[in-house]
C-alpha positions as a Markdown table, in Angstrom:
| # | Residue | x | y | z |
|---|---|---|---|---|
| 1 | Met | 16.2 | 28.7 | -0.1 |
| 2 | Val | 12.5 | 29.5 | 0.3 |
| 3 | Leu | 10.0 | 27.3 | -1.5 |
| 4 | Glu | 6.9 | 29.0 | -2.8 |
| 5 | Lys | 3.6 | 27.5 | -1.9 |
| 6 | Ala | 1.9 | 26.3 | -5.0 |
| 7 | Leu | -1.7 | 27.2 | -5.5 |
| 8 | Pro | -4.1 | 24.3 | -6.3 |
| 9 | Glu | -4.6 | 25.5 | -9.9 |
| 10 | Gln | -0.9 | 25.7 | -10.5 |
| 11 | Thr | -0.1 | 22.3 | -9.1 |
| 12 | His | -1.7 | 20.4 | -11.9 |
| 13 | Ala | 0.0 | 22.5 | -14.6 |
| 14 | Arg | 3.4 | 22.4 | -12.9 |
| 15 | Tyr | 3.6 | 18.6 | -12.7 |
| 16 | Trp | 1.8 | 17.8 | -16.0 |
| 17 | Arg | 4.1 | 16.4 | -18.6 |
| 18 | Lys | 3.6 | 14.9 | -22.1 |
| 19 | Pro | 5.6 | 12.1 | -23.7 |
| 20 | Leu | 8.0 | 13.3 | -26.4 |
| 21 | Asp | 6.4 | 11.0 | -29.0 |
| 22 | Ile | 2.8 | 12.0 | -28.2 |
| 23 | Asp | 2.1 | 12.7 | -31.9 |
| 24 | Ser | 2.9 | 9.1 | -32.9 |
| 25 | Gln | 0.8 | 7.5 | -30.1 |
| 26 | Lys | -2.8 | 6.4 | -30.7 |
| 27 | Ile | -5.2 | 6.6 | -27.8 |
| 28 | Pro | -7.1 | 3.4 | -27.3 |
| 29 | Arg | -10.9 | 3.5 | -27.3 |
| 30 | Gly | -13.5 | 1.3 | -25.7 |
| 31 | Lys | -17.2 | 0.6 | -25.5 |
| 32 | Val | -18.8 | 0.1 | -22.1 |
| 33 | His | -21.2 | -2.9 | -21.8 |
| 34 | Ile | -23.4 | -2.9 | -18.6 |
| 35 | Ile | -25.3 | -5.9 | -17.3 |
| 36 | Asp | -28.2 | -4.1 | -15.5 |
| 37 | Val | -29.4 | -7.0 | -13.3 |
| 38 | Arg | -25.9 | -7.4 | -11.7 |
| 39 | Cys | -25.4 | -3.7 | -10.7 |
| 40 | Lys | -25.8 | -3.0 | -7.0 |
| 41 | Glu | -25.3 | 0.8 | -7.1 |
| 42 | Cys | -21.9 | 0.8 | -5.3 |
| 43 | Gly | -20.6 | 3.6 | -7.4 |
| 44 | Phe | -17.0 | 2.3 | -7.6 |
| 45 | Cys | -17.0 | 2.4 | -11.4 |
| 46 | Ile | -18.2 | 6.0 | -11.4 |
| 47 | Glu | -15.7 | 7.1 | -8.8 |
| 48 | Phe | -12.7 | 5.5 | -10.5 |
| 49 | Cys | -13.4 | 6.3 | -14.1 |
| 50 | Pro | -10.5 | 8.7 | -15.2 |
| 51 | Lys | -12.6 | 10.2 | -18.0 |
| 52 | Asp | -16.0 | 10.5 | -16.1 |
| 53 | Val | -17.7 | 8.3 | -18.7 |
| 54 | Leu | -20.2 | 6.7 | -16.2 |
| 55 | Glu | -23.0 | 8.1 | -14.1 |
| 56 | Lys | -25.9 | 6.8 | -12.0 |
| 57 | Ser | -29.2 | 6.6 | -14.0 |
| 58 | Asp | -32.8 | 7.0 | -13.0 |
| 59 | Lys | -33.5 | 3.4 | -14.1 |
| 60 | Tyr | -33.9 | 0.7 | -11.5 |
| 61 | Asn | -33.1 | -2.9 | -12.0 |
| 62 | Arg | -35.2 | -5.8 | -10.6 |
| 63 | Lys | -33.3 | -5.7 | -7.3 |
| 64 | Gly | -34.2 | -2.1 | -6.8 |
| 65 | Tyr | -30.9 | -0.5 | -7.4 |
| 66 | Asn | -30.2 | 2.5 | -9.7 |
| 67 | Val | -28.1 | 1.1 | -12.5 |
| 68 | Val | -25.0 | 2.8 | -14.1 |
| 69 | Arg | -25.1 | 4.3 | -17.5 |
| 70 | Val | -22.8 | 6.0 | -20.0 |
| 71 | Val | -23.0 | 9.8 | -19.9 |
| 72 | Lys | -24.7 | 11.1 | -23.0 |
| 73 | Gly | -22.1 | 12.7 | -25.3 |
| 74 | Arg | -19.2 | 10.9 | -23.6 |
| 75 | Glu | -19.6 | 7.5 | -25.3 |
| 76 | Asp | -16.4 | 8.1 | -27.3 |
| 77 | Met | -14.3 | 9.2 | -24.3 |
| 78 | Cys | -13.7 | 5.7 | -22.9 |
| 79 | Val | -9.9 | 5.0 | -23.2 |
| 80 | Ala | -10.4 | 1.2 | -22.4 |
| 81 | Cys | -8.3 | 1.4 | -19.2 |
| 82 | Lys | -10.7 | -1.1 | -17.7 |
| 83 | His | -10.6 | 0.3 | -14.1 |
| 84 | Cys | -14.3 | 0.0 | -13.9 |
| 85 | Glu | -14.2 | -3.6 | -15.0 |
| 86 | Asp | -11.5 | -4.4 | -12.5 |
| 87 | Ile | -13.1 | -2.7 | -9.5 |
| 88 | Cys | -16.7 | -3.8 | -10.0 |
| 89 | Pro | -17.5 | -6.3 | -7.2 |
| 90 | Glu | -20.5 | -7.8 | -9.1 |
| 91 | Phe | -18.8 | -8.0 | -12.6 |
| 92 | Ala | -21.7 | -5.8 | -13.9 |
| 93 | Leu | -19.8 | -4.3 | -16.7 |
| 94 | Trp | -17.0 | -4.9 | -19.2 |
| 95 | Ile | -15.1 | -2.9 | -21.8 |
| 96 | Glu | -14.8 | -3.9 | -25.4 |
| 97 | Glu | -11.8 | -2.4 | -27.2 |
| 98 | Val | -12.8 | -0.6 | -30.4 |
| 99 | Lys | -10.3 | -1.1 | -33.2 |
| 100 | Gly | -9.6 | 1.5 | -35.8 |
């Protein structure tokens, strides 16, 4: 049996699956809160955000680091997974779950 080599664009579609009860599930939402003075521009939160909600801003904090901000237009895209909160070494941000 010969296996066909999958193209990169086909790989995602081939392995993607949806739960059978997707229509009855509610996607959680979150609001990102950032403490500017704690941010040290490591970029972990930007790198690990699954919805690309965060980006580096042009604003500097008092320590001289570019702080993180929420991308304009993507404020409602946060799914409250809290990866950014867990990975931040300086505890510079947290997620508030939005109800309703």
